[in-house]
LONUBA-969239 format. One record per atom (N, C-alpha, C): residue number from 0; x, y, z; residue in three letters; atom name. Coordinates in Angstrom, 2 decimals. Example, Ala and Ser with C-alpha at 12.3 -4.5 7.8 and 13.67 -1.06 7.14 Angstrom:
@n->0 | X->13.19 | Y->-5.69 | Z->7.80 | res->ala | atom->N;
@n->0 | X->12.30 | Y->-4.50 | Z->7.80 | res->ala | atom->CA;
@n->0 | X->13.20 | Y->-3.30 | Z->7.80 | res->ala | atom->C;
@n->1 | X->12.85 | Y->-2.25 | Z->7.08 | res->ser | atom->N;
@n->1 | X->13.67 | Y->-1.06 | Z->7.14 | res->ser | atom->CA;
@n->1 | X->12.90 | Y->0.03 | Z->7.87 | res->ser | atom->C;
//
This chain:
@n->0 | X->16.91 | Y->2.06 | Z->1.72 | res->unk | atom->N;
@n->0 | X->15.84 | Y->1.05 | Z->1.65 | res->unk | atom->CA;
@n->0 | X->14.88 | Y->1.20 | Z->0.62 | res->unk | atom->C;
@n->1 | X->14.41 | Y->0.04 | Z->0.01 | res->unk | atom->N;
@n->1 | X->13.38 | Y->0.19 | Z->-1.05 | res->unk | atom->CA;
@n->1 | X->12.00 | Y->0.57 | Z->-0.39 | res->unk | atom->C;
@n->2 | X->11.32 | Y->1.14 | Z->-1.25 | res->unk | atom->N;
@n->2 | X->9.79 | Y->1.35 | Z->-0.81 | res->unk | atom->CA;
@n->2 | X->8.89 | Y->0.71 | Z->-1.72 | res->unk | atom->C;
@n->3 | X->7.73 | Y->0.24 | Z->-1.17 | res->unk | atom->N;
@n->3 | X->6.80 | Y->-0.44 | Z->-1.91 | res->unk | atom->CA;
@n->3 | X->5.38 | Y->0.24 | Z->-1.72 | res->unk | atom->C;
@n->4 | X->4.67 | Y->0.68 | Z->-2.53 | res->unk | atom->N;
@n->4 | X->3.35 | Y->1.14 | Z->-2.20 | res->unk | atom->CA;
@n->4 | X->2.37 | Y->0.02 | Z->-3.02 | res->unk | atom->C;
@n->5 | X->1.52 | Y->-0.37 | Z->-2.04 | res->unk | atom->N;
@n->5 | X->0.45 | Y->-1.31 | Z->-2.54 | res->unk | atom->CA;
@n->5 | X->-0.76 | Y->-0.54 | Z->-2.45 | res->unk | atom->C;
@n->6 | X->-1.23 | Y->-0.37 | Z->-3.66 | res->unk | atom->N;
@n->6 | X->-2.53 | Y->0.47 | Z->-4.11 | res->unk | atom->CA;
@n->6 | X->-3.77 | Y->-0.16 | Z->-4.15 | res->unk | atom->C;
@n->7 | X->-4.87 | Y->0.37 | Z->-3.31 | res->unk | atom->N;
@n->7 | X->-6.12 | Y->-0.08 | Z->-3.41 | res->unk | atom->CA;
@n->7 | X->-6.55 | Y->-1.50 | Z->-2.78 | res->unk | atom->C;
@n->8 | X->-5.74 | Y->-1.94 | Z->-2.06 | res->unk | atom->N;
@n->8 | X->-6.00 | Y->-3.22 | Z->-1.39 | res->unk | atom->CA;
@n->8 | X->-7.06 | Y->-3.02 | Z->-0.18 | res->unk | atom->C;
@n->9 | X->-7.81 | Y->-4.07 | Z->0.05 | res->unk | atom->N;
@n->9 | X->-8.78 | Y->-4.01 | Z->1.20 | res->unk | atom->CA;
@n->9 | X->-8.13 | Y->-4.72 | Z->2.42 | res->unk | atom->C;
@n->10 | X->-7.87 | Y->-3.88 | Z->3.45 | res->unk | atom->N;
@n->10 | X->-7.13 | Y->-4.43 | Z->4.64 | res->unk | atom->CA;
@n->10 | X->-8.02 | Y->-5.15 | Z->5.44 | res->unk | atom->C;
@n->11 | X->-8.02 | Y->-6.47 | Z->5.42 | res->unk | atom->N;
@n->11 | X->-8.89 | Y->-7.40 | Z->6.21 | res->unk | atom->CA;
@n->11 | X->-10.24 | Y->-7.15 | Z->5.87 | res->unk | atom->C;
@n->12 | X->-10.59 | Y->-6.96 | Z->4.54 | res->unk | atom->N;
@n->12 | X->-11.82 | Y->-6.77 | Z->3.91 | res->unk | atom->CA;
@n->12 | X->-12.55 | Y->-5.39 | Z->4.25 | res->unk | atom->C;
@n->13 | X->-11.88 | Y->-4.35 | Z->4.55 | res->unk | atom->N;
@n->13 | X->-12.49 | Y->-3.08 | Z->4.75 | res->unk | atom->CA;
@n->13 | X->-12.38 | Y->-2.18 | Z->3.49 | res->unk | atom->C;
@n->14 | X->-12.41 | Y->-0.95 | Z->3.56 | res->unk | atom->N;
@n->14 | X->-12.45 | Y->-0.14 | Z->2.43 | res->unk | atom->CA;
@n->14 | X->-10.99 | Y->-0.21 | Z->1.87 | res->unk | atom->C;
@n->15 | X->-11.06 | Y->0.13 | Z->0.42 | res->unk | atom->N;
@n->15 | X->-9.74 | Y->0.10 | Z->-0.21 | res->unk | atom->CA;
@n->15 | X->-8.73 | Y->1.16 | Z->0.40 | res->unk | atom->C;
@n->16 | X->-7.43 | Y->0.77 | Z->0.49 | res->unk | atom->N;
@n->16 | X->-6.61 | Y->1.74 | Z->1.15 | res->unk | atom->CA;
@n->16 | X->-5.23 | Y->1.39 | Z->0.37 | res->unk | atom->C;
@n->17 | X->-4.32 | Y->2.45 | Z->0.51 | res->unk | atom->N;
@n->17 | X->-3.06 | Y->2.22 | Z->0.01 | res->unk | atom->CA;
@n->17 | X->-2.19 | Y->2.09 | Z->1.27 | res->unk | atom->C;
@n->18 | X->-0.96 | Y->1.17 | Z->1.09 | res->unk | atom->N;
@n->18 | X->-0.20 | Y->0.80 | Z->2.14 | res->unk | atom->CA;
@n->18 | X->1.32 | Y->1.30 | Z->1.52 | res->unk | atom->C;
@n->19 | X->1.94 | Y->2.07 | Z->2.27 | res->unk | atom->N;
@n->19 | X->3.47 | Y->2.34 | Z->1.99 | res->unk | atom->CA;
@n->19 | X->4.41 | Y->1.53 | Z->2.83 | res->unk | atom->C;
@n->20 | X->5.27 | Y->0.81 | Z->2.24 | res->unk | atom->N;
@n->20 | X->6.17 | Y->-0.05 | Z->3.12 | res->unk | atom->CA;
@n->20 | X->7.64 | Y->0.55 | Z->2.75 | res->unk | atom->C;
@n->21 | X->8.35 | Y->0.79 | Z->3.87 | res->unk | atom->N;
@n->21 | X->9.69 | Y->1.50 | Z->3.69 | res->unk | atom->CA;
@n->21 | X->10.50 | Y->0.38 | Z->4.30 | res->unk | atom->C;
@n->22 | X->11.30 | Y->-0.22 | Z->3.65 | res->unk | atom->N;
@n->22 | X->12.06 | Y->-1.27 | Z->4.07 | res->unk | atom->CA;
@n->22 | X->11.32 | Y->-2.35 | Z->4.70 | res->unk | atom->C;
@n->23 | X->11.39 | Y->-2.65 | Z->6.07 | res->unk | atom->N;
@n->23 | X->10.51 | Y->-3.72 | Z->6.61 | res->unk | atom->CA;
@n->23 | X->9.54 | Y->-3.06 | Z->7.45 | res->unk | atom->C;
@n->24 | X->9.21 | Y->-1.73 | Z->7.27 | res->unk | atom->N;
@n->24 | X->8.21 | Y->-1.04 | Z->8.16 | res->unk | atom->CA;
@n->24 | X->7.07 | Y->-0.71 | Z->7.23 | res->unk | atom->C;
@n->25 | X->5.74 | Y->-0.72 | Z->7.95 | res->unk | atom->N;
@n->25 | X->4.78 | Y->-0.03 | Z->7.35 | res->unk | atom->CA;
@n->25 | X->4.78 | Y->1.36 | Z->7.70 | res->unk | atom->C;
@n->26 | X->5.04 | Y->2.16 | Z->6.74 | res->unk | atom->N;
@n->26 | X->5.33 | Y->3.62 | Z->7.00 | res->unk | atom->CA;
@n->26 | X->4.03 | Y->4.42 | Z->6.95 | res->unk | atom->C;
@n->27 | X->3.00 | Y->4.14 | Z->6.14 | res->unk | atom->N;
@n->27 | X->1.82 | Y->4.97 | Z->6.09 | res->unk | atom->CA;
@n->27 | X->0.75 | Y->3.94 | Z->5.63 | res->unk | atom->C;
@n->28 | X->-0.50 | Y->4.29 | Z->6.01 | res->unk | atom->N;
@n->28 | X->-1.78 | Y->3.69 | Z->5.42 | res->unk | atom->CA;
@n->28 | X->-2.72 | Y->4.75 | Z->5.32 | res->unk | atom->C;
@n->29 | X->-3.26 | Y->4.78 | Z->4.07 | res->unk | atom->N;
@n->29 | X->-4.44 | Y->5.87 | Z->3.71 | res->unk | atom->CA;
@n->29 | X->-4.70 | Y->5.69 | Z->2.21 | res->unk | atom->C;
@n->30 | X->-5.43 | Y->6.76 | Z->1.68 | res->unk | atom->N;
@n->30 | X->-5.71 | Y->6.87 | Z->0.33 | res->unk | atom->CA;
@n->30 | X->-4.93 | Y->7.74 | Z->-0.48 | res->unk | atom->C;
@n->31 | X->-4.71 | Y->7.66 | Z->-1.53 | res->unk | atom->N;
@n->31 | X->-4.04 | Y->8.57 | Z->-2.54 | res->unk | atom->CA;
@n->31 | X->-2.54 | Y->9.05 | Z->-2.04 | res->unk | atom->C;
@n->32 | X->-1.90 | Y->7.87 | Z->-1.52 | res->unk | atom->N;
@n->32 | X->-0.56 | Y->8.05 | Z->-0.84 | res->unk | atom->CA;
@n->32 | X->0.60 | Y->8.38 | Z->-2.18 | res->unk | atom->C;
@n->33 | X->1.48 | Y->9.03 | Z->-1.85 | res->unk | atom->N;
@n->33 | X->2.48 | Y->9.44 | Z->-2.75 | res->unk | atom->CA;
@n->33 | X->3.29 | Y->8.20 | Z->-3.21 | res->unk | atom->C;
@n->34 | X->3.65 | Y->7.99 | Z->-4.30 | res->unk | atom->N;
@n->34 | X->4.52 | Y->6.73 | Z->-4.84 | res->unk | atom->CA;
@n->34 | X->5.78 | Y->7.20 | Z->-5.24 | res->unk | atom->C;
@n->35 | X->6.32 | Y->8.43 | Z->-4.98 | res->unk | atom->N;
@n->35 | X->7.57 | Y->8.72 | Z->-5.61 | res->unk | atom->CA;
@n->35 | X->8.76 | Y->7.97 | Z->-5.01 | res->unk | atom->C;
@n->36 | X->9.26 | Y->7.34 | Z->-6.00 | res->unk | atom->N;
@n->36 | X->10.39 | Y->6.40 | Z->-5.65 | res->unk | atom->CA;
@n->36 | X->10.15 | Y->5.01 | Z->-5.32 | res->unk | atom->C;
@n->37 | X->8.81 | Y->4.87 | Z->-5.14 | res->unk | atom->N;
@n->37 | X->8.37 | Y->3.49 | Z->-4.77 | res->unk | atom->CA;
@n->37 | X->8.13 | Y->2.43 | Z->-5.86 | res->unk | atom->C;
@n->38 | X->8.31 | Y->1.29 | Z->-5.57 | res->unk | atom->N;
@n->38 | X->7.64 | Y->0.31 | Z->-6.60 | res->unk | atom->CA;
@n->38 | X->6.17 | Y->0.12 | Z->-6.33 | res->unk | atom->C;
@n->39 | X->5.27 | Y->0.23 | Z->-7.26 | res->unk | atom->N;
@n->39 | X->3.80 | Y->0.10 | Z->-6.94 | res->unk | atom->CA;
@n->39 | X->3.33 | Y->-1.17 | Z->-7.41 | res->unk | atom->C;
@n->40 | X->2.48 | Y->-1.56 | Z->-6.44 | res->unk | atom->N;
@n->40 | X->1.84 | Y->-2.90 | Z->-6.69 | res->unk | atom->CA;
@n->40 | X->0.15 | Y->-2.48 | Z->-6.77 | res->unk | atom->C;
@n->41 | X->-0.40 | Y->-2.71 | Z->-7.90 | res->unk | atom->N;
@n->41 | X->-1.78 | Y->-2.51 | Z->-7.94 | res->unk | atom->CA;
@n->41 | X->-2.52 | Y->-3.57 | Z->-7.39 | res->unk | atom->C;
@n->42 | X->-3.28 | Y->-3.34 | Z->-6.36 | res->unk | atom->N;
@n->42 | X->-3.97 | Y->-4.57 | Z->-5.77 | res->unk | atom->CA;
@n->42 | X->-5.26 | Y->-4.23 | Z->-5.58 | res->unk | atom->C;
@n->43 | X->-5.98 | Y->-3.48 | Z->-6.49 | res->unk | atom->N;
@n->43 | X->-7.53 | Y->-3.36 | Z->-6.50 | res->unk | atom->CA;
@n->43 | X->-8.24 | Y->-4.70 | Z->-6.42 | res->unk | atom->C;
@n->44 | X->-9.18 | Y->-4.73 | Z->-5.51 | res->unk | atom->N;
@n->44 | X->-9.98 | Y->-6.01 | Z->-5.49 | res->unk | atom->CA;
@n->44 | X->-9.33 | Y->-7.16 | Z->-4.65 | res->unk | atom->C;
@n->45 | X->-7.98 | Y->-6.80 | Z->-4.17 | res->unk | atom->N;
@n->45 | X->-7.39 | Y->-8.04 | Z->-3.31 | res->unk | atom->CA;
@n->45 | X->-7.49 | Y->-7.72 | Z->-1.91 | res->unk | atom->C;
@n->46 | X->-7.35 | Y->-8.66 | Z->-0.96 | res->unk | atom->N;
@n->46 | X->-7.34 | Y->-8.40 | Z->0.35 | res->unk | atom->CA;
@n->46 | X->-6.05 | Y->-8.52 | Z->1.05 | res->unk | atom->C;
@n->47 | X->-5.52 | Y->-7.48 | Z->1.76 | res->unk | atom->N;
@n->47 | X->-4.32 | Y->-7.53 | Z->2.28 | res->unk | atom->CA;
@n->47 | X->-4.31 | Y->-7.75 | Z->3.87 | res->unk | atom->C;
@n->48 | X->-3.56 | Y->-8.94 | Z->4.15 | res->unk | atom->N;
@n->48 | X->-3.63 | Y->-9.41 | Z->5.56 | res->unk | atom->CA;
@n->48 | X->-2.50 | Y->-8.74 | Z->6.26 | res->unk | atom->C;
//
């Protein structure tokens, strides 16, 4: 399955976080997540719902 790393988004307006999605599952939420093998989306300043 493909991995997507959304970097620097504000989840519902909170502090900037990274979100790693593996297939159809949110695999991890935090800061400084590893993007190895993932498509990276830079989302600084954006809100993630």
